[in-house]
C-alpha positions in Angstrom: -31.6 43.8 -6.3 -31.6 44.2 -2.5 -35.4 44.4 -2.6 -35.6 41.2 -4.6 -33.3 39.3 -2.2 -35.3 40.6 0.8 -38.5 39.5 -0.8 -37.1 36.0 -1.5 -35.9 35.6 2.1 -39.4 36.6 3.3 -41.1 34.1 1.0 -38.8 31.3 2.2 -39.3 32.2 5.8 -43.1 32.3 5.3 -43.1 28.9 3.5 -41.0 27.4 6.3 -43.3 29.0 9.0 -46.4 27.7 7.2 -45.0 24.2 7.0 -44.0 24.1 10.7 -47.5 25.5 11.6 -49.0 22.6 9.5 -46.9 20.0 11.3 -47.8 21.5 14.7 -51.5 21.5 13.8 -51.4 17.8 12.7 -49.5 16.9 15.9 -52.2 18.4 18.1 -55.0 16.7 16.1 -53.2 13.4 16.5 -52.9 13.8 20.3 -56.7 14.2 20.8 -57.8 11.6 18.2 -59.2 8.2 19.2 -57.2 5.1 18.2 -59.1 4.4 14.9 -58.6 4.6 11.2 -58.9 8.4 11.2 -55.9 8.7 13.6 -54.0 6.5 11.1 -54.9 8.9 8.2 -53.9 12.0 10.2 -50.6 10.3 11.2 -49.9 9.6 7.5 -50.4 13.3 6.7 -48.0 14.2 9.4 -45.4 11.6 8.1 -45.8 13.1 4.6 -45.0 16.6 6.0 -42.0 15.4 7.9 -40.7 13.5 4.9 -41.0 16.7 2.7 -38.8 18.7 5.1 -36.4 15.7 5.3 -36.8 15.0 9.0 -36.4 11.3 8.4 -35.7 10.2 12.0 -39.0 11.7 13.4 -40.9 10.5 10.3 -39.6 7.0 10.8 -40.8 7.0 14.5 -44.3 8.0 13.4 -44.2 5.4 10.6 -43.5 2.6 13.1 -46.3 3.8 15.5 -48.8 4.2 12.6 -48.0 0.7 11.1 -48.5 -0.9 14.6 -51.9 0.9 15.0 -53.0 0.0 11.4 -52.1 -3.6 12.1 -54.1 -3.7 15.3 -57.1 -2.2 13.5 -56.7 -4.5 10.5 -56.6 -1.3 8.4 -54.8 -2.5 5.2 -54.7 1.0 3.5 -52.9 2.4 6.6 -50.4 -0.5 6.5 -49.8 0.0 2.8 -49.1 3.7 3.1 -47.0 3.5 6.3 -44.9 0.7 4.8 -44.4 2.7 1.6 -43.2 5.7 3.6 -40.8 3.4 5.5 -39.4 2.2 2.1 -39.0 5.8 0.9 -37.0 6.7 4.0 -34.7 3.7 3.7 -34.2 4.7 0.0 -33.0 8.2 1.1 -30.6 6.5 3.5 -29.3 4.3 0.6 -30.3 1.2 2.6 -31.5 -0.6 -0.5 -32.0 -4.0 1.1 -34.6 -2.7 3.6 -36.1 -0.4 1.0 -36.8 -3.2 -1.5 -38.2 -5.4 1.4 -40.7 -2.7 2.5 -41.6 -1.8 -1.1 -42.5 -5.5 -1.7 -44.6 -5.6 1.5 -46.3 -2.3 0.5 -47.1 -3.6 -3.0 -48.9 -6.7 -1.4 -51.0 -4.5 0.8 -52.0 -2.2 -2.1 -52.9 -5.3 -4.2 -55.2 -6.6 -1.4 -57.3 -3.4 -1.6 -57.0 -3.1 -5.4 -55.3 0.3 -5.2 -53.9 0.7 -8.7 -52.3 4.1 -7.9 -50.6 2.7 -4.8 -49.1 -0.2 -6.8 -48.0 2.2 -9.5 -46.2 4.4 -6.9 -44.4 1.4 -5.5 -43.4 0.2 -9.0 -42.0 3.6 -9.9 -40.0 3.8 -6.7 -38.6 0.2 -7.2 -37.7 1.2 -10.8 -35.7 4.2 -9.5 -33.8 2.0 -7.0 -33.0 -0.8 -9.5 -31.7 1.8 -12.0 -29.4 3.3 -9.4 -28.1 -0.2 -8.6 -27.5 -1.0 -12.3 -30.4 -3.5 -12.7 -31.7 -1.7 -15.8 -34.0 -4.5 -17.0 -36.0 -4.6 -13.7 -35.9 -0.8 -13.4 -37.3 -0.4 -16.9 -40.1 -2.9 -16.3 -41.2 -1.3 -13.1 -41.1 2.3 -14.3 -42.9 1.4 -17.6 -45.7 -0.4 -15.8 -46.2 2.8 -13.6 -46.3 5.4 -16.4 -49.7 4.4 -17.9 -51.4 4.8 -14.5 -49.7 8.2 -13.9 -50.7 9.5 -17.3 -54.3 8.4 -16.8 -54.5 10.1 -13.4 -52.5 13.2 -14.6 -50.0 12.9 -11.8 -47.3 15.3 -13.1 -44.7 15.0 -10.3 -44.7 11.2 -10.5 -44.5 11.3 -14.3 -41.5 13.6 -14.1 -39.7 11.1 -11.9 -40.8 8.1 -14.0 -39.8 9.6 -17.4 -36.4 10.6 -15.9 -35.8 7.0 -14.6 -36.7 5.5 -18.0 -34.4 8.0 -19.9 -31.5 7.0 -17.6 -32.1 3.3 -18.0 -32.4 3.5 -21.8 -29.2 5.5 -21.9 -27.3 2.9 -19.7 -28.5 0.1 -22.1 -27.4 2.0 -25.3 -30.9 2.6 -26.5 -30.2 6.2 -27.3 -33.3 7.0 -29.4 -35.6 6.0 -26.5 -33.4 7.8 -24.0 -33.9 11.0 -26.1 -37.7 10.5 -26.3 -38.1 10.1 -22.5 -35.8 13.0 -21.8 -38.0 15.2 -24.0 -41.1 14.0 -22.2 -39.4 14.7 -18.8 -38.4 18.2 -20.1 -42.0 18.9 -21.1 -43.4 17.9 -17.7 -40.7 19.8 -15.9 -41.5 23.0 -17.8 -45.2 22.6 -16.9 -44.3 22.4 -13.1 -41.6 25.1 -13.5 -38.9 22.8 -12.1 -35.8 24.8 -13.0 -33.2 22.2 -11.9 -35.1 19.5 -13.7 -35.4 21.6 -16.9 -31.6 22.2 -16.9 -30.8 18.5 -16.2 -33.1 17.2 -18.9 -31.8 19.8 -21.5 -28.2 18.9 -20.7 -29.0 15.1 -21.0 -30.7 15.7 -24.4 -27.6 17.6 -25.6 -25.3 14.8 -24.5 -27.4 12.2 -26.2 -27.5 14.1 -29.5 -23.7 14.5 -29.3 -23.3 10.7 -28.8 -25.6 10.1 -31.8 -23.4 12.5 -33.9 -26.3 15.0 -34.4 -24.0 17.9 -33.5 -26.2 20.8 -34.6 -29.0 19.6 -32.3 -26.4 19.1 -29.5 -25.2 22.7 -30.0 -28.8 24.0 -29.8 -29.5 22.3 -26.5 -26.1 23.1 -25.0 -26.6 26.8 -25.8 -30.1 26.5 -24.2 -28.4 25.2 -21.0 -25.9 28.1 -21.0 -28.7 30.6 -21.3 -30.5 29.1 -18.2 -27.4 28.9 -16.0 -26.7 31.4 -13.2 -23.0 32.5 -13.5 -22.6 32.7 -9.7 -24.4 29.6 -8.5 -24.1 27.1 -11.4 -20.3 27.3 -11.8 -19.6 23.6 -12.0 -22.2 22.9 -14.7 -21.1 26.0 -16.7 -17.5 24.7 -16.6 -18.7 21.4 -18.0 -20.9 22.9 -20.8 -18.4 25.4 -22.3 -15.8 22.8 -23.4 -18.5 20.5 -24.7 -20.0 23.3 -26.8 -16.6 24.1 -28.1 -16.0 20.5 -29.1 -19.3 20.4 -31.0 -18.3 23.4 -33.1 -15.0 21.7 -33.7 -16.9 18.8 -35.4 -17.8 21.3 -38.1 -14.3 22.9 -38.2 -15.8 26.2 -37.1 -12.5 27.0 -35.4 -13.3 30.6 -34.3 -16.4 29.6 -32.4 -14.8 26.5 -31.1 -11.8 28.4 -29.9 -14.0 31.1 -28.3 -15.9 28.6 -26.2 -12.9 26.4 -25.4 -10.7 29.2 -24.2 -13.5 30.7 -22.1 -14.1 27.2 -20.7 -10.5 26.7 -19.8 -10.2 30.1 -18.1 -13.5 29.6 -16.3 -12.5 26.2 -14.9 -9.0 27.4 -13.9 -10.5 30.2 -12.0 -12.9 27.8 -10.2 -10.1 25.2 -9.8 -12.4 22.6 -11.4 -10.1 19.8 -12.4 -12.7 17.9 -14.4 -13.5 21.0 -16.4 -9.8 21.9 -17.0 -9.2 18.3 -18.2 -12.1 18.4 -20.6 -11.1 21.8 -22.0 -7.4 20.9 -22.4 -8.2 17.7 -24.4 -10.5 19.7 -26.7 -8.1 22.6 -27.1 -5.3 20.1 -27.8 -7.5 18.6 -30.5 -8.2 22.1 -31.9 -4.5 23.0 -32.1 -3.6 19.6 -33.6 -6.1 20.2 -36.4 -4.6 23.6 -37.0 -1.1 22.0 -37.1 0.1 23.9 -34.0 1.8 20.7 -32.9 4.0 22.1 -30.2 1.2 23.9 -28.4 -1.1 20.8 -28.8 1.7 18.7 -27.1 1.9 21.0 -24.1 -1.9 21.0 -23.6 -2.3 17.2 -24.1 0.6 16.4 -21.7 -1.1 18.6 -19.0 -4.4 16.9 -19.6 -2.7 13.5 -19.3 -1.3 14.4 -15.9 -4.7 15.6 -14.6 -6.5 12.6 -16.0 -4.2 10.3 -14.1 -4.3 12.3 -10.9 -8.1 12.4 -10.7 -8.5 8.9 -12.3 -10.9 10.0 -15.1 -10.7 7.0 -17.4 -13.0 8.3 -20.1 -11.0 11.5 -20.5 -7.8 9.5 -20.3 -9.0 7.3 -23.2 -9.6 10.4 -25.3 -6.2 11.8 -24.4 -4.5 8.5 -25.5 -6.3 8.8 -28.9 -5.1 12.4 -29.3 -1.6 11.4 -28.4 -1.6 8.8 -31.1 -2.6 11.4 -33.7 0.0 13.9 -32.3 3.0 11.5 -32.5 1.9 10.1 -35.9 1.7 13.7 -37.2 5.3 14.3 -36.0 6.5 11.0 -37.3 7.3 9.5 -33.9 5.8 6.1 -34.7 7.4 4.3 -31.8 5.7 6.7 -29.4 2.5 6.3 -31.3 2.7 2.5 -30.8 3.1 3.1 -27.1 0.0 5.3 -26.8 -1.9 2.9 -29.1 -1.3 0.0 -26.7 -2.4 2.0 -23.7 -5.5 3.1 -25.7 -6.6 -0.4 -26.5 -5.9 -1.7 -23.0 -8.0 1.1 -21.4 -10.8 0.8 -24.0 -11.1 -2.9 -23.2 -11.2 -2.2 -19.5 -13.9 0.5 -20.0 -16.0 -1.7 -22.3 -16.3 -4.3 -19.5 -17.3 -1.7 -16.9 -19.8 0.1 -19.1 -21.3 -2.9 -20.9 -25.1 -2.7 -20.9 -27.1 -5.1 -18.7 -29.1 -6.4 -21.7 -28.8 -6.1 -25.5 -29.9 -3.1 -27.6 -32.8 -5.0 -29.3 -34.7 -5.7 -26.0 -38.4 -4.7 -26.5 -40.1 -2.8 -23.5 -43.2 -4.2 -22.1 -46.5 -2.9 -23.6 -47.5 0.0 -21.3 -51.0 0.0 -22.8 -51.6 -3.6 -21.8 -50.9 -2.5 -18.2 -49.2 -5.2 -16.0 -50.2 -3.4 -12.8 -53.9 -3.9 -13.6 -53.2 -7.5 -14.7 -51.4 -8.0 -11.4 -54.4 -6.8 -9.4 -56.8 -8.9 -11.4 -54.6 -12.0 -11.0 -54.3 -11.3 -7.2 -58.1 -11.2 -6.9 -58.6 -14.3 -9.1 -56.1 -16.2 -6.9 -58.0 -15.2 -3.8 -61.3 -16.3 -5.3 -59.9 -19.6 -6.4 -58.4 -20.3 -3.0 -61.7 -19.5 -1.3 -63.7 -21.7 -3.7 -61.4 -24.7 -3.0 -61.6 -24.3 0.7 -65.4 -24.0 0.8 -66.1 -27.0 -1.4 -66.2 -30.2 0.7 -66.1 -32.5 -2.4 -62.7 -31.0 -3.4 -61.4 -31.6 0.2 -62.6 -35.2 0.3 -61.2 -35.8 -3.2 -57.8 -34.5 -2.1 -57.7 -36.7 0.9 -58.6 -39.8 -1.2 -55.9 -38.9 -3.7 -53.3 -38.6 -0.9 -54.3 -42.0 0.5 -53.9 -43.7 -2.9 -50.5 -41.9 -3.4 -49.3 -43.1 0.0 -50.3 -46.8 -0.8 -48.4 -46.6 -4.1 -45.3 -45.2 -2.3 -45.3 -48.1 0.2 -45.7 -50.7 -2.6 -42.9 -49.2 -4.6 -40.6 -49.2 -1.5 -41.2 -52.9 -0.8 -40.6 -53.7 -4.5 -37.4 -51.7 -4.7 -36.0 -53.5 -1.6 -36.6 -56.8 -3.2 -34.5 -55.9 -6.2 -31.8 -54.2 -4.2 -29.5 -57.2 -4.1 -29.9 -57.9 -7.8 -29.0 -54.3 -8.6 -25.9 -54.5 -6.3 -24.7 -57.6 -8.2 -25.2 -55.8 -11.6 -23.2 -52.8 -10.3 -20.3 -55.0 -9.3 -20.3 -56.6 -12.8 -20.4 -53.2 -14.5 -17.5 -51.9 -12.4 -15.3 -54.9 -13.4 -16.3 -54.4 -17.1 -15.4 -50.7 -16.8 -11.9 -51.5 -15.4 -11.3 -53.8 -18.4 -12.6 -51.2 -20.9 -10.4 -48.5 -19.4 -7.3 -50.7 -19.7 -8.1 -51.3 -23.4 -8.7 -47.6 -24.0 -5.3 -46.8 -22.3 -3.5 -49.2 -24.6 -5.3 -47.7 -27.7 -4.4 -44.1 -26.7 -0.8 -45.1 -26.2 -0.6 -46.6 -29.7 -2.3 -43.5 -31.2 0.3 -41.3 -29.4 3.2 -43.3 -30.8 1.7 -43.0 -34.3 1.3 -39.3 -33.9 5.0 -38.9 -32.8 6.0 -40.6 -36.1 3.9 -38.1 -38.1 5.3 -35.2 -36.0 8.9 -36.1 -36.7 8.6 -35.6 -40.5 6.5 -32.5 -40.2 8.7 -30.8 -37.6 11.9 -31.3 -39.7 10.3 -29.8 -42.8 8.8 -26.9 -40.8 11.8 -25.8 -38.6 14.6 -26.5 -41.1 13.0 -24.7 -44.0 14.4 -21.2 -43.2 18.0 -22.3 -42.8 18.1 -24.6 -45.8 16.3 -22.1 -48.0 18.9 -19.5 -47.2 21.7 -21.9 -48.1 19.9 -22.8 -51.4 19.5 -19.2 -52.2 23.3 -18.5 -52.0 24.0 -21.6 -54.2 21.4 -20.5 -56.8 23.0 -17.1 -57.0 26.4 -18.7 -57.7 24.9 -21.2 -60.1 23.2 -18.4 -62.2 26.3 -16.2 -62.1 24.3 -13.6 -60.3 27.3 -12.9 -58.0 31.0 -13.3 -58.7 33.2 -15.9 -56.9 34.8 -13.1 -54.9 31.5 -11.9 -53.7 30.5 -15.5 -52.9 33.7 -16.0 -50.8 32.6 -13.0 -48.8 29.3 -14.7 -48.1 30.9 -18.0 -47.1 31.0 -17.2 -43.3 27.3 -16.5 -43.3 26.6 -19.6 -45.4 28.7 -21.7 -43.0 26.8 -20.2 -40.0 23.4 -21.1 -41.6 24.6 -24.7 -42.3 25.8 -25.0 -38.6 22.5 -23.7 -37.4 20.6 -26.2 -39.6 22.7 -29.0 -38.3 22.3 -28.0 -34.7 18.5 -27.6 -35.1 18.2 -31.0 -36.8 20.2 -32.6 -33.9 17.9 -30.9 -31.4 14.7 -31.9 -33.2 15.8 -35.5 -33.5 16.7 -35.6 -29.8 13.2 -34.2 -28.9 11.4 -36.8 -31.2 13.5 -39.5 -29.6 12.5 -38.4 -26.2 8.9 -38.5 -27.2 9.2 -42.2 -28.4 11.6 -43.4 -25.7 10.7 -41.2 -22.7 14.2 -39.7 -22.7 14.6 -37.3 -19.8 15.9 -33.7 -20.4 19.5 -32.9 -19.4 19.1 -29.7 -17.5 22.0 -27.3 -17.0 22.6 -23.7 -16.0 23.0 -21.5 -19.1 22.7 -17.8 -19.9 19.3 -17.1 -21.5 20.6 -13.8 -23.0 23.0 -15.8 -25.2 20.1 -17.9 -26.6 18.2 -14.7 -27.4 21.2 -13.3 -29.3 21.8 -16.5 -31.3 18.1 -16.9 -32.3 17.6 -13.2 -33.1 20.6 -13.4 -35.6 18.7 -16.1 -37.5 15.8 -13.8 -38.4 17.8 -10.7 -39.2 17.2 -11.0 -42.9 13.4 -11.5 -42.5 13.2 -8.6 -40.1 15.0 -6.4 -42.5 12.8 -7.5 -45.4 9.6 -6.7 -43.5 11.1 -3.5 -42.0 10.3 -4.7 -38.4 11.8 -3.1 -35.4 13.5 -5.8 -33.3 14.1 -4.6 -29.7 16.4 -6.5 -27.3 15.6 -5.8 -23.7 17.1 -9.1 -22.5 19.5 -9.2 -19.5 22.2 -11.6 -18.5 20.5 -14.3 -16.3 20.8 -18.0 -15.8 18.1 -20.7 -16.4 18.2 -24.3 -15.2 16.8 -26.4 -18.1 17.8 -28.4 -21.1 19.5 -25.8 -23.3 18.8 -27.5 -26.6 15.1 -27.8 -25.9 14.7 -24.2 -24.8 16.6 -23.0 -27.9 14.0 -24.7 -30.0 11.2 -23.0 -28.0 12.8 -19.5 -28.3 13.5 -19.9 -32.0 9.8 -20.9 -32.6 8.4 -17.9 -30.7 10.7 -15.4 -32.4 10.0 -16.9 -35.8 6.2 -16.7 -35.1 6.5 -13.1 -34.0 8.2 -12.2 -37.3 5.7 -14.2 -39.2 2.6 -12.4 -37.8 4.1 -8.9 -37.7 3.3 -6.3 -40.4 5.6 -3.7 -41.9 6.7 -1.3 -39.2 5.6 -3.5 -36.3 7.8 -3.9 -33.2 9.1 -7.2 -31.7 10.5 -7.1 -28.1 12.4 -9.9 -26.3 12.9 -9.7 -22.6 13.5 -11.6 -19.4 13.2 -10.9 -15.7 13.3 -12.5 -12.3 9.8 -13.1 -10.8 9.5 -14.8 -7.4 12.8 -16.7 -8.0 11.9 -17.9 -11.5 12.9 -16.7 -14.9 10.0 -15.0 -16.8 10.8 -14.9 -20.5 8.7 -12.8 -22.9 8.5 -12.5 -26.7 6.1 -9.6 -27.5 5.0 -8.2 -30.9 2.6 -5.5 -32.1 1.4 -7.7 -34.9 -2.1 -9.0 -36.0 -2.9 -10.7 -32.7 -4.9 -13.8 -32.0 -8.6 -14.1 -31.3 -9.9 -15.6 -28.1 -11.3 -18.6 -30.1 -7.9 -19.3 -31.7 -5.9 -19.0 -28.5 -7.6 -22.1 -27.2 -6.3 -24.0 -30.2 -2.7 -22.9 -30.1 -1.2 -25.5 -27.8 -3.5 -28.4 -28.7 -1.8 -31.1 -30.7 -5.0 -32.6 -31.8 -6.2 -29.4 -33.5 -3.1 -29.0 -35.7 -4.1 -25.3 -35.9 -2.1 -23.0 -38.3 -2.6 -19.7 -40.1 -0.6 -17.9 -42.8 1.7 -15.0 -41.9 1.3 -11.4 -43.0 3.3 -12.3 -46.2 1.6 -15.6 -46.7 4.3 -17.6 -44.7 3.1 -21.1 -44.1 3.5 -23.5 -41.2 2.6 -27.0 -39.9 0.7 -25.9 -36.8 2.9 -28.0 -34.6 5.5 -25.4 -33.5 3.6 -24.2 -30.3 2.6 -27.8 -29.5 6.3 -28.7 -29.5 7.1 -25.7 -27.5 4.6 -26.5 -24.8 5.9 -30.1 -24.5 9.5 -29.0 -24.2 8.7 -26.3 -21.6 6.7 -28.7 -19.5 9.5 -31.3 -19.7 11.7 -28.7 -18.0 9.3 -28.0 -15.1 8.1 -24.8 -16.7 4.9 -23.4 -18.2 4.0 -21.4 -21.3 1.0 -19.1 -22.0 -0.1 -16.3 -24.2 -1.9 -12.9 -23.9 -3.2 -11.4 -27.1 -5.6 -8.8 -28.6 -6.6 -8.8 -32.2 -4.9 -6.0 -34.2 -2.9 -5.0 -31.1 -0.4 -7.8 -30.7 0.6 -10.8 -28.7 2.8 -11.6 -25.7 4.1 -15.2 -25.2 5.4 -15.9 -21.7 7.7 -18.8 -20.5 8.3 -19.4 -16.8 11.4 -21.6 -16.1 13.3 -22.6 -12.9 16.6 -20.7 -12.2 18.2 -23.3 -9.9 18.4 -27.0 -9.2 15.2 -28.0 -7.5 15.4 -29.3 -3.9 15.4 -33.1 -3.7 
């Protein structure tokens, strides 16, 4: 072993010595060379050697000198190569703005000398930068256009880079099949050039992609290949990543013994290396394993530890998986309230990640045809443009014709100017007449809108009464029908009289409030604000829906607190009742409704939240629009008029407040009301 290490050190020293000797030799040649194109070529070889050993500062100094000499000599090839090296150095420094600028200049120089390979190298380098920056469309186009040239010339190193770039871009745009194809091509090239790090990276990428595509047997095959190639002492981080992934793949086939073996080894390995990412990945997977084996208590301990680590290191992907496993854990134990809590967090984070990771263009985007190579077309077009320009300049008939056309155009412009000035006064008079006519039309339209609004108020009045009194009157009728059909005794009915009386009082109060509101719409009656306790309003309105809540087995949570609001109490009571009734209407069996209020910046923020069916983005825009008259049936086919939230918006805004909603389909809705808490300053 010691002999092998000694031999390796000697080889590295020899290679380093040879490289330095090469640089010294080129430096000497450069010093004695005349200022001609040969000196530029030698300087470019020296720059290449300095770039290879990552001495970017010295390389950049030679680049600037070489570019200046090439420009003085009008040596386009030297300008193209030196500018390309400058772009490469800026890329290594992550200075993408200057890198792209120099790549563009270099491409133009290569086009001038019809250097197809040079243009291909530039395109591939631009593709790499754009992919790193997240501009996958441009990155794909540039790398694809370069590949055909590299394949024809047999440039293996360049092909390895280009294939890898394309594989990454296709993965980022959710084109998994193409990502696998180009990773396989990159793997083949890297095996041919014996690039160990590249072989490991491509093999791991292929395994990850097969896992995403649910081809778990192939994923296992490639993950095991990666493990066989890893050095236990130097590749510790990657080994800690692969072991839990391999265990998770076996878990997909319920091969618990193999899964457990890899997962436990992965957890121990990552704890020993203090690799938090690896520990998190292993704990999530082992928690899933124990959950499937019904070892609930052990799964809880592991998932809770994983949750703490995910939050600490801000790994959102692993945190999303942890939320999903917590939902399954609490559902298995029957802790449905906790499961709802994790479910809400899961959907919130999933939506956040979907925005971050959304692809740059759709999955069905077709790549450009690499066999109809755009680089060769670009060179042909560049040459054709130059020929066209030269032919135009050298043809005197074209020049004289252009001058004559310009003279005619100038004459027409002067004539049009004089003609337009003549009609300027006429146009001004017409504008004045149109402005007066517009004022008259606007006055007529305003009167028409006012008449339409008055007519709509009349229609609203009858619809509102039937919509909002239905529940209270139906309850009273149900009691009376029971007595009429002798379904209950008179003694039992007497016991129900207090509840019957309360429903009648509520119906009377509601009718009074609704009529007041309708009157205010027709007569512009101002609200009568006062200070009142919002918690009392919550308690009163929650009592009205107790029977429906019980029928649908909904959990009604009261998180309200004693606090005072400055508004018209009767109007706000209508709003609160409408929001609570809607929450019950659109909640399913077992859903949760929560009412709450808090002080935010000196104003009362009221919230009615449910975990019901939710509202789509399209329908949210219709909720508060009176003209849409939008309505949907409840979870038990409850019907409405579509006016409730329109009324609520009007009433809240009459009291110097605002109302809005936040909702996600199949997750639930939150309706917020903001109201003043004190008399406004005069």
